[in-house]
C-alpha positions as CSV (number, residue, x, y, z in Angstrom):
1,M,-17.3,-12.1,10.9
2,D,-18.5,-11.2,14.4
3,Q,-19.3,-7.4,14.6
4,K,-17.3,-7.0,17.8
5,K,-14.3,-8.7,16.2
6,L,-14.5,-6.3,13.2
7,E,-14.7,-3.3,15.6
8,I,-11.6,-4.4,17.5
9,I,-9.7,-5.0,14.2
10,S,-10.7,-1.5,12.9
11,K,-9.9,0.5,16.0
12,A,-6.8,-1.4,16.9
13,S,-5.5,-1.0,13.4
14,A,-5.8,2.8,13.7
15,I,-3.9,2.7,17.0
16,F,-1.1,0.6,15.6
17,M,-0.8,2.6,12.4
18,R,-0.6,5.8,14.4
19,Y,1.8,4.9,17.1
20,G,3.7,1.9,15.7
21,V,3.2,-1.8,16.4
22,K,5.9,-2.5,19.0
23,S,5.2,0.5,21.2
24,V,1.5,-0.4,21.6
25,T,0.6,-3.1,24.2
26,M,-2.6,-5.0,24.4
27,D,-3.3,-3.0,27.6
28,D,-3.1,0.2,25.5
29,V,-5.4,-1.3,22.9
30,A,-8.0,-2.3,25.5
31,G,-7.8,1.2,27.1
32,E,-8.2,3.0,23.8
33,L,-11.2,0.7,22.9
34,G,-12.8,1.0,26.3
35,I,-13.0,-2.7,26.8
36,S,-11.2,-5.3,28.9
37,K,-8.1,-7.1,27.7
38,K,-10.0,-10.3,28.4
39,T,-12.6,-9.3,25.8
40,I,-9.9,-8.9,23.2
41,Y,-8.4,-12.3,24.1
42,Q,-11.9,-13.9,23.4
43,Y,-11.2,-13.1,19.7
44,F,-7.5,-13.1,19.4
45,K,-5.0,-15.5,21.0
46,D,-2.3,-12.8,21.4
47,K,-1.0,-9.5,19.9
48,N,0.6,-11.4,17.0
49,A,-2.8,-12.8,16.1
50,L,-4.4,-9.4,16.2
51,V,-1.7,-7.8,14.1
52,T,-2.0,-10.6,11.5
53,E,-5.8,-10.1,11.3
54,I,-5.3,-6.4,10.8
55,I,-2.9,-6.9,8.0
56,L,-5.2,-9.4,6.3
57,A,-8.0,-6.9,6.6
58,K,-5.9,-4.1,5.2
59,T,-4.7,-6.0,2.2
60,E,-8.3,-7.0,1.3
61,Q,-9.3,-3.4,1.6
62,D,-6.4,-2.3,-0.6
63,K,-7.5,-4.9,-3.2
64,D,-11.1,-3.5,-3.3
65,E,-9.9,0.1,-3.5
66,C,-7.4,-0.6,-6.3
67,K,-10.0,-2.5,-8.3
68,L,-12.4,0.4,-7.9
69,A,-9.8,2.9,-9.0
70,S,-9.0,0.7,-12.0
71,S,-12.6,0.4,-13.0
72,E,-13.3,4.1,-12.7
73,S,-10.2,5.3,-14.5
74,G,-10.5,6.5,-18.1
75,N,-7.1,5.1,-19.2
76,A,-4.0,3.4,-17.9
77,I,-2.3,6.7,-16.9
78,D,-5.4,7.8,-15.0
79,E,-5.4,4.4,-13.3
80,M,-1.8,4.8,-12.2
81,F,-2.5,8.3,-10.8
82,A,-5.6,7.0,-8.9
83,V,-3.7,4.1,-7.4
84,S,-0.7,6.2,-6.5
85,K,-2.8,8.8,-4.8
86,M,-4.6,6.1,-2.8
87,I,-1.3,4.6,-1.6
88,V,0.2,8.0,-0.8
89,S,-2.9,9.0,1.2
90,K,-2.7,5.8,3.3
91,I,1.0,6.0,4.1
92,S,1.1,9.7,4.7
93,S,-0.5,9.2,8.1
94,L,1.4,6.0,8.9
95,N,4.0,5.8,11.6
96,P,7.3,5.1,9.9
97,S,8.2,2.3,12.4
98,V,5.2,0.1,11.3
99,F,7.0,-1.7,8.5
100,Y,10.1,-2.3,10.6
101,D,8.0,-3.5,13.5
102,L,6.1,-6.0,11.3
103,K,9.2,-7.4,9.7
104,K,11.1,-7.9,12.9
105,Y,8.4,-8.8,15.4
106,H,5.5,-10.1,13.3
107,P,6.9,-12.2,10.4
108,K,3.6,-13.8,9.6
109,A,1.9,-10.5,9.1
110,W,4.9,-9.3,7.1
111,D,4.8,-12.3,4.9
112,I,1.1,-11.5,4.1
113,M,2.1,-8.0,3.0
114,H,5.0,-9.4,1.0
115,K,2.7,-12.0,-0.7
116,H,0.1,-9.2,-1.4
117,R,2.7,-7.1,-3.2
118,W,4.1,-10.0,-5.3
119,E,0.8,-11.4,-6.3
120,F,-1.9,-8.7,-6.3
121,V,0.2,-5.6,-6.9
122,Y,2.4,-7.4,-9.4
123,K,-0.7,-8.4,-11.4
124,L,-2.2,-4.9,-11.1
125,I,0.9,-3.3,-12.6
126,L,1.1,-6.0,-15.3
127,E,-2.5,-5.4,-16.4
128,N,-2.0,-1.7,-16.3
129,I,1.0,-2.0,-18.7
130,H,-1.0,-4.1,-21.1
131,R,-3.8,-1.6,-20.9
132,G,-1.5,1.3,-21.6
133,V,0.0,-0.4,-24.6
134,N,-3.4,-1.2,-26.0
135,E,-4.6,2.3,-25.5
136,G,-1.5,3.7,-27.3
137,L,-0.2,5.5,-24.3
138,Y,2.7,3.2,-23.3
139,R,5.7,2.1,-25.4
140,E,5.2,-1.1,-27.3
141,D,8.7,-2.3,-26.6
142,L,8.1,-2.7,-22.9
143,N,8.6,-6.1,-21.3
144,P,5.5,-6.1,-18.9
145,D,6.8,-8.9,-16.7
146,I,10.2,-7.3,-16.1
147,I,8.7,-3.8,-15.6
148,S,6.2,-5.2,-13.1
149,R,8.9,-7.0,-11.1
150,I,11.1,-3.9,-11.0
151,N,8.2,-1.8,-9.6
152,V,7.3,-4.3,-6.9
153,S,11.0,-4.7,-6.0
154,M,11.2,-0.9,-5.7
155,M,8.4,-1.1,-3.1
156,D,10.4,-3.7,-1.2
157,V,13.4,-1.3,-1.3
158,V,11.3,1.6,0.1
159,F,9.9,-0.5,2.9
160,N,13.2,-2.1,4.1
161,G,14.4,1.3,5.5
162,N,18.0,0.9,4.2
163,S,17.9,3.0,1.0
164,F,15.4,5.5,2.4
165,P,16.0,5.8,6.2
166,I,12.8,6.8,8.0
167,D,14.5,9.7,9.8
168,E,15.5,11.2,6.5
169,F,12.7,10.5,4.0
170,K,8.9,10.5,4.2
171,Y,7.3,7.5,2.6
172,E,4.7,9.6,0.7
173,Q,7.5,11.7,-0.9
174,V,9.4,8.6,-2.0
175,F,6.3,6.9,-3.5
176,E,5.2,10.1,-5.3
177,E,8.6,10.2,-7.0
178,M,8.6,6.5,-7.7
179,F,5.2,6.6,-9.4
180,R,6.2,9.7,-11.5
181,F,9.4,8.0,-12.5
182,Q,7.5,4.8,-13.4
183,I,5.0,6.5,-15.6
184,H,7.6,8.6,-17.4
185,G,9.6,5.5,-18.2
186,M,6.6,3.6,-19.7
187,A,4.8,6.4,-21.6
188,N,5.3,7.0,-25.3
189,E,5.1,10.5,-26.9
190,K,1.3,10.5,-26.8
191,G,1.3,9.2,-23.2
192,L,3.9,11.9,-22.1
193,K,1.7,14.6,-23.6
194,Y,-1.3,13.3,-21.7
195,L,0.8,12.9,-18.5
196,M,2.0,16.5,-18.6
197,L,-1.5,17.8,-19.2
198,N,-2.9,15.7,-16.4
199,Y,-0.1,16.6,-14.0
200,N,-0.4,20.3,-14.7
201,K,-4.2,20.1,-14.3
202,N,-3.9,18.4,-10.9
203,N,-1.3,20.9,-9.6
204,Q,-2.9,24.2,-10.5
């Protein structure tokens, strides 16, 4: 990909994530990047095309970071902690209106996110469950497919803004509780002991 295009995607992404998608115009993006709007339109047909490319780039980045977290984790519980910390760190600085803006004004970008969750994230959770069972940390009576679907559905619930209104809840707090609830529900006695030791160690 052209270096200038990558630069526009990277810098415009930071602006949209900080201020929200709807409130930022292409003039704002051009001004922040210190380039003309004409230059942006050489690479992107319109704002919708730019937003779509940003979401594509972000989902690919998420995949790479999740795969790295999985490969570097000692066990399934460590993996869940690593992935949850990565997600929380990303959404903690995110403007709460971003998800609403994407769903209402940029359906193609929203569909990319939705597909990412129901394909990649679903598979990530599914593989984590099998890993945890094989390592003797998760309950053997779990139904991995159902549990994975429940967890991805919980993400959809968080992002729709109805159950957790953005003016009352912070995304990072909701996700922290969600992941803690998820691991507690899957872990067996050995896993719970490891979980408590790991949680206490990380919160001293």
